[in-house]
N, C-alpha and C positions, 0 to 999 in steps of 0.2 A: 259758589261764586256770589259776590255781593250784587245787589240790584244795580248799583252804580256801574260795576264792571259789565254786567249784562247789557245795560243801556249803551255803554260805549261800543260794545261789539255790534249791537243792532244799528247804531249810527255810523258804523264803519270807521270808528276812531281806533288808532293804533295804541294798544296798551303801552305804558311806559315803565321801564325798569325802576324799581325803588330799592333802597337798602332794606335788607331783612330786619325785622323788628321782633322783640321778644313775644309780642302778641301773635305773631305769625307762626310760632314754633309748633304748636300742636298739629296744625294742618300741614305745615311744611314737612315735618318728620314723617307723618303718615303717608303723604304723597311720595316722598323720596323712597321710602321702604317699598311701596307698591310698584313704583316705577322701575326699581332695580331687581324685582323678584326673579326675573329671567336672565339676569346678567351672566353670560357664559363663564367669565372668570370667577364670579362669586360661586357658581355651582362647582367649578373645579376645586376651589379652595375649601369648600365645606362638605361636599357630597363624597365622603370617603367611606369605604366598607366598614371601618371601625367606629363610625359616628352613629350614635344612637339618640342624638338630640332630636326632639320633636320640632316641627316647623314653628310652633308657637314659642317654644323656648328660644330658638334662634332669632325669631322676630323681636322678642323682648330684649335680648342682648344687643341686637343691632340698633334698636331704637335708643337705648341708653347711649351707645357710642355716637350716634348721629346727633342726639340732643346736645351732648358735650361739644361736638364739632361745630354745630351751628351757633351755640352760645359764644364760643370763642370767635367765630366769624363775625358775629354782631359786634363784639368788642373791637375787633380790628377794622370793621367797616369793609369787609371783603366778601360779602355775599349780596347778590342782587336777586330780586324776585319780581314776578308779575302776579298780580291779584293775590298778594299775601300768602304765597306758597304754592300756587298752581304750578308755577315753574320756577326753578332756582338755578343760579349759576354761582359757583364758588371760584375764586381766583386768588392768586398771590402776586403782589407787585414784584418787579425785578429785584432780587436781593441787594444789588448795589445801591438801590434807591432808598432802602430802609435805614433810618438813622440808628446808630449804635445802641442807644438807650432803648429804643423801641424793639430792636432785635433781641436784646437781652431779656426784655419782659416777655416777648413772644415765646422765646425759647424756654423760659421759666414756666410759663403757663402750659405750654405744650408738654413739657416734662411731667408736670403734675397730672395732666389728663392721661398721659400714656402710662404713668405709674398706677393710676387708678384702674385703667382698663386692663392692666397686666393681671389683675385679679382673675379675669376670665380665662387666663391660661390654664387654670386647673381643669377647665372643661375641654381643652384642646387635646385632640387625640394625637397619637404618634404620627400617623399619616398626614394629618392636617399640618403638623409642625414641619414635616419634610416638604410639603408643598409650599408652605410659606417661605421656607429657606430657599427653595427652588426659584420662587418669584423674586425674592430680594436679590439673589445672585444674578439672575438673567436681566432684571431691570437695570441694575447698576452697570453691568457690562454693556448693555444696549444704549443706555444714556451716554456713557463715555464715548462710544463709537459714533453715535448719531449726532450728538450735540457738542462733544468735546468739552472745551472750557467755556462755552457760551452760556451755560445755565444761569450764572449770576447776572447776566445782562438781559435775560428774557423774562417776560411775564408768563406765569403758568395758569392754565385753565384747569382747575383742580376737580371740578365736578359739574355736571349738567344733567338735570332730570326734570321731567314734567309728569304731573299726575296722569295716569292712563286715560281718564275720562276727558282730559283737556288737551291731549295730544292732537296734532294736525291743525292747530289754530295759529301756528307760527310763533308761539311764545318763545321757544328755544332759539329760533332764528333772531328774534329781536334782542335777546340777551347776548348772543354771540356777536352780533353786529355792534352792540354797544361796547363790548370788550375790544373788538377789532378797531373801533374808532379811537378808543383810549390809547391803544398800542400805537396806532399810526400817528397820533398827536405827539407821542413820546419818541417816535422813530425806533420802536422796539418790535421784536418778534414775539410770538406767543408759541408755547409748546404745550402739548397735552398727551395724555395716555388714554387709549381707548381700545375697543375690540374691533376686529376687521369689519363687522357688519355696519358700524356707524361711520366708517371713513368717508363714504360718499356724501353724507350730510355735511361733515366738516370741510370737505373739498369745495363746497359751494362758497365758502368764505375765504378761500385761498390757502387752506391747509394742505400740506403734502406729507405723505408718509416718509419719515426720515429713517426709520428703523423698525424692525419687527423681531419678535421671538415667539417660540411655541411653548405652551404649557401643556404637560401631559404626554408629550411625545416619548414613546418608549417606556411609559409608566404602566406596568402590568395591572395596577389597581384601578386604572381609568379605562373604561370600556367604550368611550365615545371618541369622536375626532379631537385632535389636539386643538386647544384654544389659541387663536392667533391674536397676540397682543401687539398693538401698533403705537409707536411714538410718532406724533405728527407735529410739523413745524409750519408756522405761517410767518413769512417775512413781512416787514412793514411795507405798506403801500404808499409810496411817495406821492402819487397822484391824489389819493384820498386825503392825505395829510394837508395838501395844498388847498383843499376845498373846505377845510375846517375853519370856523370863525376864529 
């Protein structure tokens, strides 16, 4: 953390969200990888009996993917950070608000990134492929049931992480509050995907579980409890919107 940031905390000042910048990337990527090291869904997707990839190899591939993701976020202006990567929030505006030309450009660049990352499929095992297909199918069905045709009208919270050594300082709360304020100003809801263990955190900001599905249930190659994946929805707060300048 910078001396300026340390001084702000000492004086009791609230850190303010800023747009992610290219200079933030090294710290941001490293912090995001470490923050998600124990993600239950990540373990289910990668920890298969036929996987012989070392943790270092997996971390390197993950870092490449996250770098590309954040680079595109910077282009879009859709990632906020506190202290240049200590905490990061990724979001997407409601699809109906994105101009046609910008959407076409976004889709083009996303396609290029995905095609590049498809190179890594040569390292994907048979069981990992099955689990990814399981996730896609269950996610699609749960979104359709929980959100119906509302997705184009909703802002999505696509990712939230804080460096392990900076957790507990309220950074993530500041970022989520900022997104909630933006949504209220637009009279829009926000939806997100998370695991069961983090639902209590998001509930503090008005999110409610709208749908759930289990990963690993009945899978003989998974010897742990099923992973509970939750879709949460926050409706816009009319009272908060009235207080905005």
